[in-house]
N, C-alpha and C positions, 0 to 999 in steps of 0.2 A: 433439587432444592436451589439450583443456581439462580433461578428467577427470584425466589424468595430473598436470598441474600443480597442480590443486586438491587432489587426494588427497596428493600429495607434500608440499605446503606444510602441509596440515592434519595429516598424520601427524607431521611434524616438530614441530609445536606440541604435539601430544599426547605427544611423547617416544617415538614408535614408529619403528623402523627396518624398512621394508618390504623383502622380497626383491625384487631387481631385476626379475625376470620378472612380478611381480604387477601392474605398471602396465599392461602390455598386456592382462592379464586383466581389469582394471577397465574398460578401454576396450571390450573385447568384451562384457563384462557389460552396460554401459550401452547399447550398440548393440542387443543382443538384447532387453533389457528394453523399449526404445523400440519395437522392431519387434513384439514379441509382445503388448505392452500394447494394441495396436490391436484385437486380437481376444479377448484374455483379460484379465479384470479383475485386474491385478497390483498397480497402484499409482496413486494420484491425483497423485503427485509426478512432474513431467516436466521435461525440460531438463537439460543436463549440469551446470550449476551447482548446481541444487537436488538432483539425484540424488547428486552428489558429497558435498554437505554433509549432507543430511538422511537419506540412506541409508548411503552408504559410511563417511563419517567418524563418524557417529552410532554405527554398529556397531563400528568400530574402537576407539572410546573405551572399550569394555569391557576391553580389554587392560591398561588402567591400574588395574584394580580386582581382578584375580585372575590367577594364573599358569595359562595355557592350554597350556603346553608339555607334549606327550606325554599329553594328556588325552582321554578319550572324552566328546564333547559332543553333546547332543541339543538341537536347536532346535525347540521345540514351537509349532505354528501358524506355520510358517516363511514361508508366503506366497510372496513373490518371492525368498526366501533371506536375509532379514535377521533377526537379525545373523549367522547361521551362516556363510554363504559368505564374506563379507568377513573374518571371523575366520580361516577356513581359509586364505584367500589370504595373510594376514599371518603366520600360524603354521602352516606346512604339516604339522607333527607332530600336529596335531589329528586324531583319528579321529571323523569327523562323520556324524551322522544327522539328516536333515531330515524332519519330519513335518508333513503337512497333510491336511486332510479333503477338499480339492477336487481332483478328478482332473486338471483342466486345469492347475492350478498345479504339481502334482507332475510332470506331463509337461514343463512348462517347466523345472523344477529339474533334471530328468534331462538335458534338452537343454543347459541352461546348464553343468552340470558337465562334460559332454563337450566343449563349445565352449571352456571356459577351462582344461581339462586338470587337473581335480581329481577325487579319488575321494571320494564321499559316498554313503551309503545314503539313498535318497529313498523314503519310506514314505507310501503313500496310506492313511490311516486316521484315525479320530477318536482323539484323545489318550487319552480315558478308556477306550477299548477296547485301544489299543496298550500302555498302561501295565500291563495285566493279563497280557500275553504273557510267558512265562518268560524269553525271550531279551532282553526289554526292561526288565523290572521290576528296579529298583535295580541297574542295570548301568552307569550313567554317572557320571563324575566331576563333570560340570557340566551342568545344564539351563539353557538361556537361553530367554527369550521376550520378544517385543516386541508380543504380542497386546494387543488393547484391553480385554480382560475385567478385571473388578475383581480385585485382588490375592488376595482370599480364594478366588475361583474359580480363578485361575491356580495358586495353591498346590496345590489339590487335583488339578489336571490334571498339574502338573509334578513335584512332589516324589516321587510313586511311581516315577519313572524314576531317581532319584538314589540312589547307594549311601550307606550310612551313612558320615559324614565328608565327603561331597561337598557341592556348593553348588547352590542354585537362585538365578539372577540374573535379576531382573525389571527390564525397562526401562520406566520410568514418567515422567510429567511431574513437574515440580518441586513442583506443588501436590498431593501425594499423601499428606499426613499423615493424612487421614481414612481412606483406603484401608488404610494401614499399621496404624492403630489397630484397625480392624475385622477385620483378618486375623490378629491375634495368637492368637486361639483356634484358628483353622485351623492355624497353625504348630504349636501344641502338640499338637493332636489327630493331626496327620500325622507326628509324630516329628521335629520340627525346632525351631530357635530363631532369632530375629532376630539377625543379626550386625552389619549396618551399612547405612546409607543415605548415598550420596554424590552430590552434585550436580556437574554438569559442564556447561561451555558448549561447544557445537559450534564448532570453530575457524572464524574469519572470519564468525561470525554473533553475534546477540544471544540465541540460543535456548538456554535452560538445561533440561536434562533430569536425571533422577535414576536411579541404579541402587539397587535394594534387594537386599541380599545375605542369604540365608537358609541356614543351615547344617543339614544333615541329621544328627540326633543319635541316631536310633533307627529301626528298621524301621517303615515305614508299615503300620498295621493293614490286614488283607487285605480289608476291606469298602470300601476306598478305592482308586481314585476311584469314585464312584457314577455312575449314569447322568446324562448332561449336564442333562437336564430337572430332575432332583432337585437337582443342584448349584446350578442357577440359582434354583430355588424355595426351597431351604433351605440357604443358604451356611453353612459351619461357623462 
């Protein structure tokens, strides 16, 4: 029950009221993550305490920066499901799509969703390819990503999924001023504008992270996203 107690305390500090059934789901999530991580590279973070703080509560913190109720959300480069799955557990009205390029991780996500009783579309694809599919392009209210790529790269991968008027929310470290500055041109080219950057401290830790919020203001030009090698070689 360590997960339950930590998540419950942390959510309270974040000002979040979690559905009663979500606590059992978080326990199952942790157990399955620990089990599958032995054979699939899902996360370097282990142990109930660290998983609860650094994965679950870190993901839930996003609920304080935007309204997720009744939204279509795409989690780009979802990996082990962060932040998308915890967001769905906290706000069941989310229509969730999880995208990852690694087949074993997508298999884990499908097994996870079945085990904790949530509906989510789990897509095995590269983001730059999936974003060109008509059923995916500019169809989401919010794109979220906790991937480790530079913000200029993430912007090109994520913004094509977002409808005009929607949001791209990137989870970053607190020392991301340089990334933000270098991504300004990418935001402009891709039909968006910087809206806000907010720092937060994960409850019961001294770890501070940052969310960068980008608003989609116009359709993304059809030539974006480019091939991943090109994005890395020549960031916007």
